[in-house]
N, C-alpha and C positions, 0 to 999 in steps of 0.2 A: 423155825423147824427145818432140819435138812429134808431133802427130797430123795427117796421116800422117808417118811417119818411121821410121828404123831406126838403130841404134847404129853400124852400119857406115858410114853416110853422114854422121854428125855430125862437126863440125869439131873438137870438144873445146876445153877451156880452154887458153889460151896463157899468161896471166899475171894476177897480182893486184897492185893498188897501193893503198896507204893514204896519204891526205893528211890532216894535222892542221892545222886553222885555228882561231884564237881567235874566240869569240863576244864581241862588244863590249857592255859594259853600257850601258843607256840607259833613259830613262823610259818609252818605249813598247816596240814590238816590237824585238827585238834583231837586229842585222845580223851576219853572219859575214864576217870579214876574209879574203876569198879572194885578196887582192893579195899576201899573204905566207904561204908555207907554214911553219908552226912546225916541222913534221917531214914528211918524205916518204920512203916506202920502197916498192920494187917488187921482186917475187919471181916466179919461174916457177911453173908449175902444180904442181910437186911439193911446194911448201911451202904449208901451209894455216894456219899459226900465225905470229904476230909478237909480239915483245916491244917495247913502247914505253916509253922513259924520259921521263916527263912530270912529274918532281918540280919544285916551285916554292916560292919563299919567301913567296908569297901566293896566295890562291885564284884559279883561272882556270876558265872554262867553255870547253870545246873542242868543235868539230864534227869528227867523224871520218868521212871519206868513203872508202868501199871501192869501187874500180872494178875490174870483172872484164871481161877482154877474151878473146874466143875466137880461134881460129886464122883464122877468116874475116874478122876485123876488127870484129865486132859488140861493142858495149860496153853494160854495164849498171852503174848506180851505185846505192848505197844509203848512208844516212847515219844515224849515231847520235851522241848527245851524251854527254860525259864531264866530270864536275866533279872537279878536282884541288884538294884542300884539306887541308893538313896543319897549319894555323896558327890558324884562327879558333876562337872559343869563345863560349859564351852568358854574358851578364852581365845586370845589372838597372838600370833607371832608378829610382833611389831617390825621385825627385820625382814619380813616377807612382803612382797608388793600387793597392794589392794588399790588398783588404779584403772583408769580408762586407757586401754591399749589403743583406742582409736584417736586419742589426743596426741599432741605434739610432745615428744620427750624433752624438747628444749624449754617447755613451760611446766616441767615437772608433772606432765600428764594431766593438766587441768584445763587447757585450751584446745579445742578441736577446730582445725582450720580447713575442714571440708564439710560437705553436706551429705555424706554417705552414712552408713550404719554407725550407731553408737555401740561400742564394745567395752565391756568391763570384765576384769579378771581379778580373782582373789586366790590364786593357787597357793596352797599351804598356809593361808592366812588364818583361817578359823580352824580350831581343833579342840577335841576333848582330851586333856592330857592323859587321863587314865588309859583311854583306848589308843592313844598315841604310843604309850609305853607298853601296853599289854594288848596284843592282837587276840580278839575273841570271836571274830565273825568270819573266819576263813572257811568254815565248813567242818563237820565232825565225821570221824571215821565210822564205818558201819558197825552195827552192834555185833558182839561176838557170836560166832557159830551161825550167823545168818538167821537168827531167831526172829528178827524184826525186819519186815520187808513191806513193800507196797504202801497202802494207806495206813498201816500200823506204824510207819515211820513218819516223822514230821517232814513232809515234802512241800508244805505251803506255809503261809503266815510270815511273820516278820523274822523268825529265827529258823528257817528251814535247814535241814541237815546239809544241804549243798553250800550254805554260807550266805551272808547278807552283804551286798554291795554297800560300801561306806567309805567315807573319807575321815579317818581317825575318829570314828564313832558317829560322824554326821551322816544322815541318811537322806537329807534333802535341803535345798536352799529355796527360800521364798523371796521374791523380788518385787519391788514397786518403785514408782518414780513420780516426780512432780515437775511441772514446767512453770517457771517464773512465779514461784510461791503459791501456785494454785493447790487445791487438795490433791493428795496422793492418789494414784491410780489404784485399781483393785489389785490385790496381791495375786501373783501367779507363781506356780512352781517352776523352777528352772529345769528345762529338759536336759537330759544327759548330764546330771549333776556332777558326775565324777570328773568332768573336764574343768569344773570350777570357773566357768566363763559364761557370759551372756552377751548376745548381740541382738539388736533390734533396729529395724528401719523406722525411725520416728521422724516426723516433720521438724526440720531444724532451720532456723533463720539466724542471721547475724544479730548479735545482741541478746540472744536468749540464754537462759540458765536452766540446766537440768540438775536435779538432785536424785540420785538413785540410792535406795535403801536395800541392803541385803540382810536377810534373816536366816541364819543356819538353824536347823533343828536336828538334834542328835537322836539316837535310837531309843532313849527313854523320855523324849519330849522336852529336854532342856532347849532353850533358845537364846538368841543373842541378837542385838541390832547394831548395825553400823552403816554410815552413809558416806557417800563421796559426791562432790559437786563438780559439774562440767560446764564450761563457758563456751559458747559458739561464736566464732569470728572468722569468716573467710575473706573479708575485705582487707586490702593492703593499706599501709599507712599513706597519708597524703603529705606532700612537701610543697609549700608555696612561699611566695614573697621572699625569693632569694635575692639579696642585695649586698653590695659593698657600701659601707657607710663611712663618711668622713665629715667632721664638723657639723653633724646633724643632718647631712644631705645623703640621700640614697642614690647610688649610681652603679654602673657596671663597667666603667672604663678606668684604666690606670695609666699614668704617664711614665712611671719608672719604678724601680724597686724601692726607692726611698719613699715615694708616694704610697706604695702598697703597704709598707711597714706601719704607716700611720692609720690604716683603715681597719674596720671590723667587718667580718662577713656575717650577715644575719639571715635567718630563715624561720619559717613556721613549719613545724611538723606535728601531726596529730593523727590519732586513730579513734574514731567515734565510739567503737565498741570495746576494744581491749585496752586501748591506751598505748603509749610508747614505752618500751622497756629499755632500749639503748639506741644510741646513734653512733654510726661509724662514718667518719668523714676523712677524705683524702684531699690534699692540695698539691698541685703539680703543674707542669708545663704541657699543654695539650699537643703542641706541634711535635715534640719529641717523646711524648708519653712518659715523661719523667715525673716520678712522685717525689715531692720535696718533704712532705710531712703527712702523717696520718695519726688519728687518735680515736678512741672510743669515749663517748659521753654517756654516763649512766643517768637514767631517769628514774627517780624514786617513786613517783606516783603515777598510776595509769589514768592520765587526764590530758587534755589539750595543753601543749607546752610550746614555748618559744625559747630558742637558745641562741645566744651570741657566741661566735667563735672568734677568738683573738689571734 
C-alpha cells in the first residue's frame, strides 16, 4: 500500500500481459524488434503464471516484457531476457594454438626447460560457432520512451541489459591437471577467463610429466574437454668417452693426415630425461680456428645413444 493509503481504497490489479520480441544480433548494442510480437498473452488478475512455447531450430535471444495494469488504468512494465538454444555446441579451431607458452618453441611447446611457472594458452581455440557468427551478448538498448528503468530492467543475472562477457559464447573455462599419471586435481575456474590463459607455480622437477585439461563452458551449459601434455627437463645433455679409434684401439693422438683419414671419432651422448634430439659436430684445426667440416646428426628416439662419426 502507498503511504498514506489503505487497502480498502486501493484499485487492485486488473490484468497481466506478456509480450515476447526478438533481440536482433548486431556488432554493437542490440536492438529489440518491437514491430512484431513473437508471442503475446494477456490474462486477468487471477492468473499469475504463464507457460510460453519458445522452441526453435536455432538459437534466439528474446526480450520478455511484463505489463501490469490496475483497475484505475495505471500501467507498470518490466523486462527480462531469455536465450533459447537447443542446437549449438562448442568446437575447436585446429589452426589456432593450444599450447604451453612456458615451454620451448624448439620442442613444439612440449618440453619446459626451466623450473618457473607453467603457463598454458588457448587463445581463439575453443568457440561456439553460432555465437562466433552471431553476436548476441553485447548489451541491449534501453526500452523505448524510458518506460523500464531501475530494478524493472534486467540489471543482474546471466543476461543483463549491459551485456554478458564471453568468448564466442563461452563464459568460463574449468582447468585441472595431473602429475606423473596421478589422479587429476580438483577442477578450478580460470580467473580472468577472457584472456584465455592460465599460469600456475607448481613444483616441477626434471623427468616429471604434467597433463593439463581445459574444459570450456558456454552460456547454455555446453562443455568440451581437451588436454595437453608437458615434460620437464632443465638438465643439459652429457657427452663422454670421446676417442679416435683405429684398428680397434682408442687413442687421441694422430701422426699425419693419412693416419687421421683411417680413424673414427667416437663418443657417447645422452640425456636421462628428455633424450637427445640431434647432434651438431664440427671438425677443424684448433691453432688456426679453421673449420674443415661440420654436420648435424638426427637422433630418432629419445634414449641414451652412442654415435660414430666417420
